[in-house]
N, C-alpha and C positions, 0 to 999 in steps of 0.2 A: 260407452254412452253413444249412440249412433244417430242422436236426433238430426244432427247438421251433417251427415254423411253426402249428401247430394248438393252441400253448399260449401262455398268457399270462404276460408277466415280472411279478412282484409283491414288493413289500416290506410286511413284517409287523413290526411294533413289539409285541414280548414280553419283559416283564420289564426286564431290563437290557441286551436285545441287538435288533439289528435284522437279519431273516432275509430273504435273498434267495432266491427259487423260481420255478421256472416251473409253471404251475398250468393244467390243461384248461380252454380256451372254454366258455363256457355255464354252466349251474347244477349244482352237484354233486348234487342231487336227481335228476338224470335218469340215473345211472348210480351203480353202488357206487363208492364213494371207497377208493383206495389210495393209501397216504402210501409214498415209496420214500426210503430214506434212504442216502447213499452212505458210503464208508470212506475210510481216510487210503491214499495221501496226495493224493486226489481231490477232486472236488466233483459236484453232482447231475449235472454233463455224464457221467458213467460212465453213467447209464441212457439214455442216448439213443436207442440202437437197440433195447432192449427197450420204451421208450415206444413207437415206431412199431407195435410189435406188439400192445400193450396197448390202445392209445387210444381204439378205438371202444369197448371193453367197461368201460373204469373210467373215473372222474374222478381224473385222476393230479396228485398233489401231490408236487413235486420240489424240496424246498428244500436249501440249503447249511446244513450244520451249523454254531452259531454257532463263529465263528474259521476256519471253511474258506470257500473260494470267494469269493463277493462278500458273504457276511454279515458281520457288524461282528465287530471283534478288540479286545476289552479285556485289559489287563493281568491275570494272574492273582491272587487274592487269596492269602493266607498259606496257607489250608488248600486251597486250589485247589477251592473248592467251587463257583464259578461256571463250572467246566469239567467239572464232575460229571455223570454220566449222568443222575442225578435232575434237574439243571437243565436238561440238552438236553432231556429227556423233557418237562419242563413247558413248553419253547419249544414242542414240538409239539402239546401239548394246547393252548396258546393260539392257536398258529397257527389249529389246527382249529376253534377257538371264533370265531375272526375269519371264517369261511368259513360257519359257521354249522353246521358239521357235528358231531352227537353222538356217533356210532359210526363207525368206519372199520376198514378192513385195513391191515395194516402189513407192511412187508417192508426188512428192512435188510442191508447186507453189511458185514463188518468192523467198524470203529467204529459207523457205524450200525446195525449188528445190537446191539452194546451198548446203545445209546440204546434201540432197539426193545425189548430184553429189560425195561429199566427201565420203558417207557413201560408196558408190558403188565403189569408187576407193580403199579405204582402208580396206574393208570389202567384197572384191569381192567375195569370196567364199559363203556368207552368202545372197547377194542380187541377187535374181533370174530374175527378171525385172525390168526396171526401167521408169518411165515417169516423166519428168520434164515440168512446164507449165509457158509459158511467160518468160523465160530466154535465154539469151545465155550466155556462159561462163564466169566467171568473168573476168578473166583475159584478154580474148579477148574483152571485153566490156570496160574495163579500156584502153587498149592498144589503141583502136579506138578512145578514146576520142576528141571531137572536141566542136565547137560551140553548134552546135543543140543539140548534146546528153547531153551537160553540162546544158543547159538550160530546157531540159525536166526531167531529172534527177539529179535536182539541190540539191535535199536531200543528194545524194551519196556524195556530196562535201562539205556541210554543216554540216552533222551529223558527220563528221570525225574529225573535227576540236578539238583541246584541249578541254577537260572538264573544266570549267563548261558551255562554252559559248554556245553550242547548246542547252544543256540541260535548262538552263536558259531562253533562246529564246523561245524555244517551250513550256515550263511551262507558259510562260507569257499567251497562250491562247490556251490551248491545244486541245480544242474541235474545234476552228476553223482550226488548223493545221490537225489535224485527218480528219476532214469533206473534208479539200481541196484536202488530199491524196486519201481518200476513193472516192472522185466524179472527181478524174482526170484520167491520162492516158487512155481517151477515153471511159471510163464508162459514161460519161453523166449524171452526177448527182449522188444521193443516193438512187434513186428509186428503184435500184435492191437490195439494202438490207432489210430484214425485219426489223422492228422496234424493234423487242426484240434482233435480232442480233446486231444492232446498239448500243443499249443500253449496251450490252455486253463489245463491243469495246470501248465505252465511258469510261465504269466502271474500266477497265484496262488501258487505255491509260491517264487517270486523275491522276495516280500514278506516283509520280516523280520518283521512282525507276523503274518503266518500262521504261520510256523514257531515263533514263541513260542505261538501259540495252540495248534498241534499237541502242542507239548512239555506244556502245561498239561491238554490232553486227557489224556496218558497219565500224568502226576504225578497227576491225579484218581485215573485208574483202579488206580494202585499205592497210594493211601491213603484216601480217604474213599470212592469206589466200593466197596472191600472191606470198609468199615464198614456201609455200606449194605446189600450183599450177606449179610454175615454175620447182621445183624438180621433182615433178612427171612426168611432161613433157620430162625433161632430162634423165629421167630413163625410160622412155616408158610406164608408167603405165596409162592404160586407164580404162574406163567403161569397163568390160568383157560381161556383159550381154546385151539383146536386149534393145534398148531405143524407147520411144515414146515421140516425142515432139509436145506439142501443144502452139500454141501461138494465140493471139488476131489480127483479121484484123484491127483493129483501134488503135491499140497499140504501142509503141514506139519500141518495137523489131522487128516487121513487117516493120517498117518505115526506121529503121536506120541500121539494121543488117539482114543477111541472117542466121538465125538460124540453117537448117537443115544442111547446109555443115559444119557450126563451130562445132555442135554437133556431126558430122560422123567424123570429125578429131580427136575427143577426145574419141571415142568408137571403140573398137574391134567387137563388136557384130552389128547386123542388126539396123538400123536407120530407121524410119518412122516418119511422123508427117503431120499436117496439120494446117491452120490457121483456126480459129474458128470466127464466125460471133459476136465478142465481143470486148470490150476494155481488160484492163490488168487482173481484176479480175474475169476471166473466169468460176471458179466452182461457183461463188453466180450469174452472168449474165445467164451463159447457164447450170444450174445443171443437168439438163436432159440429154443434149447432151454430157457433161463432162463424167457424168456416162455410158453413152453408150458407149463411145470411150474408157473408161478404161475398162468396162466389156470384150469388145471384144479383146485388147489388154492382159489383163491377164488372160483372161480363156484359151488362147491357149497354155499354157505353163506349165502345171501340176501344181502340189500343193506345197505348202510350208511344211516344215518339222518339228517336234518336235526335242528338242536336247534330 
């Protein structure tokens, strides 16, 4: 598997977590810096084909979020704050500090998009441009909950139940659960995932500590993250930079939400976007098209800077 042959595996100690990542070889000052954040139930491996297309133009940083992949996994606190998007965003800010990078571009898919959103709000002076893939703002999605949304995104309501009930149920047949998720939301099966990538997801997901961390991620989103979002909105804190929104034409976000106006309401910069001919897992279903859209968006806005 030579997906990351031009990248260096690194570990970064941040706050109360250790993050595993693949980082471009060389120095970050040689190219604009682009942070790529993965979603559930995957790891940074989901970017492998996109990275091949972007590696010449950007210094790429691809971490596993805390609790995912090969990053550290700790028990959730009572208020789930150690898995809040604010904590995860702080992880990314500290990772960039360790690399000596002051400002950078960010793209996040799914859960990574929610971390990226909070990163752009809490660290607005550092995020130059932002792309979110196949999400609407968390608060808006929960506030619009109806039967159709609950049926399509049942995991949002299952995984937030008190431990250890969802963990026990998922771990009863972790592979069946993983495959159902990866094959759902308009993706029409697992054919879009390379076997080696699927094996990586299976390796990580069959670790009970990973399942607990993922549940904590969702518990935080249904609790403390909503508190943070409400406070930010009350204070008028918005995404300051330009924003690109990509969503799947066959996905739930396309069917049940209007992602562009919802994001326009949360962004003080210019907002653009488009539906992609895919389900939810756009970077793996359409890696060439995803990379092309990111290249156009991020190459029009200058360079990231070293600290």
